[in-house]
N, C-alpha and C positions, 0 to 999 in steps of 0.2 A: 439450531444455530444457523444464522444466515451464512450463505456461501460467500467466501471472499473471492472476488473476481478482479481482474486487473484493469478494469475500465479506466479509472482515473490515472492509474500508472501509465497507461498508453497515452492518455491525454497529455500527461506531463512530458513524455518522450516527444510527442508531436509538437508540443509548445516549445521545446528546446530546439527542435529542427524538423521541418516538414520532411517526412520520410515515407518510404514504402515498407511493406510488411517485412521483407527480408532484412532490411536495415534494422528495424525494431527488434526482430528476433535475435539479433546479435547481442543485445543488452541482456536477454534472458539466457543466453548461452555462456556469457562471460562471468566467471565466478567473482570477479572484482567489480562487477556491475550488479545485475539483479539475478545472476545465475544461482546464487545460494539462497535466494529469497523465494523465487518462483520456479515451478516445474511446469513450463508452458510449452505445449506442442505447436507445431506450425498450424495445424487445423484449428486449434483453440484460438490462436492469435488472430487468424483471418476471420473467425466467427465473431470475435469481439470487435474487430475493425468494421465489419459489416454492420453490426448492431449500433456502433457509435455513429456511423454515417446515417443509418436509418433514424436514429434519435435526433439527428441534426447537430451533433456535437462536432463532427468532422465533415470535411468535403474532400472527396477523392478526385484527382485529376490524372488522366492517363499521360504518361511520359515515355518517350522512346528509350529503349535500352540498347546499349552497344552489343551486349552478349546474349540477347534473348528477346522474348516478346515484350511488348510495352508493359510497363508496371504502373500501378496506381500509387501516386504520391499523395499522402494525406496531410491536410493542414487543419487547424482548429477554426471553428466558427466562433462568433461572439458567445453563443450559448455554451459551446465547449469550454471556452476560457472561463466563463462564469462557473461552470460545474467544477472545473479544476480548482479554482480559487476557493469554492465552498469546501471541497475535500481537504485542501491544504490547511484551511482555517477551522476545521471541525473543532467545536468546543469540547466535546466529550468523546474522545476516541475510545474504542473498546479496550478493556483491561485484561483480556485473556491472553495466555501465552501465544496462542496461534495468531491472534489478531495483531499483537505487538510485533511478532516475528515477521509477519507479512505486510500488514498495512502500515505500521509505524516505520519500518525500515524502507518501505516503498516511498512514503512521504518524505522521509529524510533524504533518500537518494534523489528524488525529484527536486526537492528544495535546493540541494547542492548543485544539481545539474543546471537549474535555472538561476543559480547564484543569488538565491534568496536567503535571508537569515533563518537559521534552524532553531535558534533558542526558543521561539514561541511554540514550535511544534513539540520540542522536547519538554518544555514546561507544562503544556496541556496534557501530554501523555503522563508525566510524573503526577500531576494533580489527580487525574483519573485513577491511576494505580494506587495512590495513597488513599483516596476515598474508598476504593474497593477493599483495600487491605484493612482499613479501619472498620468497615462494615462486617467483614469476615471475622475479625478479631472479636467483635461483640457477639456474633453468632456462635463462635467457638466456646464462649463462656457458658452458654446454656446447652451446648450439645452433649448428648449422651455419648458414652464411649462406644465405639463401633465404627463401622465403615463410613458413616456420615461424618463423624468427627475426623477420621483419617483423611477423607477427601478434603475437608476444610483445611486441615493442617498442611496438606500438599499444596493447595492453592495459595495459602498464606506464604509458604516457603518459596513458591514460584514468584509471587509478587515481591517479596523481599529481595530476591535475586534480581528481578527486573529493575527494581528501584536502584539498586547498587550499579547495575549495568548501564542505566540511563546516564549516570555520571560520566561514563566513557564516551557517550555520544556527543558531548558538547565540544 
């Protein structure tokens, strides 16, 4: 499974407001923001910020700080804005519980922060989950009784719950 990383989430935070790392870290500490979605350490955040700058998605500028050493304030480049748009408009988001819990909620949060419509993101997530549910239901019809079938039934139950939950996101 591909590792879920906060790259695009950070791009969204920066798009909302050019910020330095400590300011962004507050979003990941606040349970009413991204604190219940991500468990991100300070070192992880700064590693991602460094990578985003190396990839040309952000540019950092040193700014004086009243209470300490200069800080690097990050802003998006055109390439970073394009990457963020691509992520927000992804046609087929993942339909696993973990990816919905992290990626979908991050997309939804960033859309709201940027004051963009959330209905398209919710609809694309719903469509992907419905397709996955349909595929698994067909697989279950031919599955032998045993662990494999139990795993299918668990994933089906999770997707059914996610689909009901998505109604609350609108």
